[in-house]
N, C-alpha and C positions, 0 to 999 in steps of 0.2 A: 627647413626639412630635417636637419639634424636633430633639432629639438623634438621634433615629432617622434623620430626614431627612438630617441632616449626615453621619452614618455612611455611609449609602447613596451619598451624592454622593461621598464620599472613596473608596468602593470602585470607582467608575466611572473607572478609570485605565487607561492603556494596558498591555496584557499581550501577550506574544508570541504571535502567532497567524499560521499560514502556510497556512490553508485556510478556505474558506467554511463547512465543517462546524464547525470550532472557533469561529469568530466567531458562527455561529448559536446554538451551545450557550451561549456567554457571554451573548449578548443575551437568550437565552430565560431563563436564570437570573436576569439583572437584572430582566426583566419579571415574573417570579414574585415577587421581592421587592417590585416596584412595585405588583403586584395586591394583595399582602398589606397594603400601606399604604392602598390605595384602600378595601379592605374594612373598615378601622377608622375611616375618616373619619366616615360617617354616624352610627354609634352614639356616637362621642365627641362629636360636634356636638350630637346630640339630648340627651345627658346635660348638656352645658354649657348649652344653651339653656333647659333645663328647671329649672336650678338657680337658686333665687332669690337666692343669694349670688354673682351673676355678677360683682360687683366683684372677686372674688378672681382673676378671669381677665381680665387687662387687654390680652390679645392683640388687635392691630389688626384681624385678620380676624374674629374672634368678635364684636367691637363692631360692626363694619360689618354683619355678618349679623343681629345683633340688632336693629339700627336699621332695616335694610330690611324684616324681617319685621314689626316693629312698625308700620312705616309702612303696609304692605299691609293690616294688621289695622285700623288707624285709618281708612283709605279705605273698607273694607268696612262699618265700623260707621257712618261718615258716610252711605254709600249707604243703608244700612238705615234711618237716621233721616230719609231723604228730602231731604238737602242736595244741592242742585245743584252743578254744576261751578263752581268759582270761589268758593263760599261759605266762610265761615270754618269750620275744622275744629271739630267738636263735643268736648265734654268727656266722654271715655269712661273708665271705671274700669280701673285696671291689671288688675283680675281679668278683665274682658271681653277685654282686649287679649291678656293671657296665654293665655286659653282658645283664642283664635284661633291664636296662635303655636303652642300645643301641637297644634292640628289641622293646621298646616303641617308641623310637625316630623315627624309620622308618614309624611309623604310623601317618600321618599328623593329623588325628582325635585327636589322644592321646595328641600330642603337643598342638593343638588347645584348648583342654579342660583344660589341666593344665594352659596354659597361660590365658585362660578366667577366671578360678577361681582366679588366682593371681591378674588379673586386677580388677575383682569384689571386692576382699578384699581391694585392694589399694583404689578403689573409696569409698568404705564403711568407710575406715578410714579417708579419706580426707573429706567426708561430716559429719562424726562424729565431726572431729576437727573444721571445718568451720561453720557448721549449727547445731551443737549438735544433730544430727540425730542418734538415738540409733541403733547400729549395729544388734540388736536382735529383739527388740519389737518396731515395727513402729506403728503409729497411726491407719493405716488400719488393721494390724493384731490384735491390741488391740480391734478394733470394731468387728472383726470377732470372736474373742474369747468370746465377750459378747453377741453373736448372740443367738436369742431365738430358733434357729433351732439346736437341738442337734448335728446332723451330722456336720454341718458347724463349730460349736464351738469345737467339738472334733478334727476335721481336722486342725483347727487353732492352738489348744493347741499342736498337734503332730508337726506341722510346727515350732512353738515356740521352742520346744525341739531340733528339728533338726537344726534350725538356730543357737542355742546356741552351739551345737556341732560343727557346721561348723566354728564359730568364734574361738572356742578353738583349733580346728584342724588347722585352718589357723595360729594361733599364733605359733603352733608348727611345721608347715610345714608338716602336715599329710594329707593323702587322703585315707580314709578307702575303702577297696574293695567294701563294700556294698553300697557305695555312687556313684559308677561309673555308667555311662549310660550302658545299656545292651550290646550295640555293643562293648564298650570299655572294658568292663569286659571280653568279648569273646576274644578280641584282647590280653589282659593281659594273659589270660590262654593259648592262642596260643604261646605266648612268653616264658611261663613257660614249655610248652611241648618241646620246642626246646632245653631246657637245658639237656634233657635226653640223647640226642645223640643216640647212639646205645645200650645204657645199658637197658635191659628189666626190671630189678628190679627198676631202677629209673623211667622208663616209667610207671610201675604199680603203684608206689607210687604217681606219679604226677596225674595219672587217678583217683586215690581214692580221692586225695586232691581236684581235679577239681570237682568231683561229690559232695563233701561236700559243696564246696563253691556255686556251682549251686543251690543245695537244699535249702540252707539258704538265697538265694538272692531273693529279691522282689522289682522290679524297682518302683512300685507305692508307696513304703515306703520310697524311698530316699527323700532327701530334695527337688531335683528338681521335683520329681514326685508328692510330696505333693503341691508344689507351683502351678504346672500346673493345678492340679485338682481343687485347690481353685479358681484359676483365671478364668478357664472355667466354673465353677460353679457360678460365680458372674453374668453371663449373660451380660445384658446390663450395669450393675453396674461396669463391669471390666474396664471401662474408668477411674475409681478412681485409678486403679492400675498403670496408666500411669503417675502419679504424683510421682516423686521419693521422694519428702519430706513427702508425705502422705503414700505411700506404703512402703518406704524403698528400698534400692538398689536391694536386691534379688527379690523381688516380681516385681518391676519395670522392671527389665531385662527380666524376664520370659514373662511379659505382652507385653513388646516391641517386643520380638521374636514372640510371638503368633500373635500379631496384624499387624506386618509387614511381616509376612511369612519367617522370617529369622531363621536360626539355632541360638540357644541361645549363643553359643560362639562367633558367628559373631555379634550378637546384642551386646554383651558385649564389643567387640572390638570397636563397633561404638562410645562407650563413651570415647575413647582415643582421645587425641588432634589431631592426625593425620587423624582421621575419621570423622570430624564434619560435612561434607556434607552427609555422610551415616546416622548419627544420625538425622540430620534435615528431611532427606527423610524418614527414618524409622518412626519418630514420625508423620509426615504427612500422610504416608501410613496407619498407625495404626488408623487414624481418628482424631487426635488432631487438634483443631483450632490453628491459628497463634499465638494468645495471650498465649494459654497453651504451645505451643512449646517454645516461648520466656521464659516462667517461667521455663521450664526444662533446657534450656541453662543457665539461670540466676543461677540456682543451680549447674550445672555440669561444665559449661564453662562460668563463669561470664565475662571473657574477650573477648568473641566472640559475635559479632552482625550478626544476620541474614541479607542476602542481601536485598536491596529494592526490592519489587516485589515478594518476596518469598510467600507472602500471596495468590497470584494469582495461585499457584501451588496446585491443588486439590489432594485428596487422591488418586484417580485413576492414575493421571500422575505421582505422587510420587512413586507409587507401580510399575508402568510400567518402570520408570528409574531404581529402585532398581533391578527389574527383569532381566534388561539387564546388570547388574553388573557381571563382570568376577568372583569376589569372591563369588556371590550368586550361580553362576553356577559351582562352584568348580574348576574353571580355575586358 
């Protein structure tokens, strides 16, 4: 799979183009290749996660995903056992944990989210090493914290704390239940319910645990919820969030998703080397000018050059090409 990604990146080189029509055709072809790659991700990850000999696959992303999904499973099993917040985690069998992981793995959205978080952290580390970009406090977040508007400053401080926790959790390969998007928390709880089988006592314990989890959950307080609220609250100034070196990876990815009309996990995937056409189109659809797009590529993919004539592709046409993407349609 890595080889395929490398090959696609190599294909994304300047070609002679003297019309919008030809550049659209080129970008459409690249997006078809990118869609094909997206379509293979979930089945491959599902197979690898289900393989008990996972030590054969030492890939960093896969290891991170396994760690996060196992952590979610342990939290659910702790809740089923009635252990309160702050209690020492219980000892659960590998069979119980794997059964829940298998339940998550059939949910494509769950896999996509864990994959997206792992990719986000990988990009965060890469830009920290290459550009000294702080993984927690970006220049934009620092400016928002210093805002003279108390609500903005308070939200930015809350995001600072949430981003620090995200960095710590990623290093530990953890994924707190309270940080899941609402639909995925529901999917996790459905997977937990399935463990009760025909045992009414187990079902009652799980129902009580589910109620506690739902009562304590607030999606607006999640890291992703805080980022979305901050970006949307910036209004016209949100274009500043589309500079990865200014906004930081986390805010940049949310702004890219909002600006291009993509799911955030798909927007995160767009930063992978196999998806350079999707990234270019997403940045254009979000309203960035060609020079600003080139600046993002210089930061994320310095080895990739935009095709000649790409500047002729306006935001509307880029958005239209993205809208026809199989991945965008969930196909």
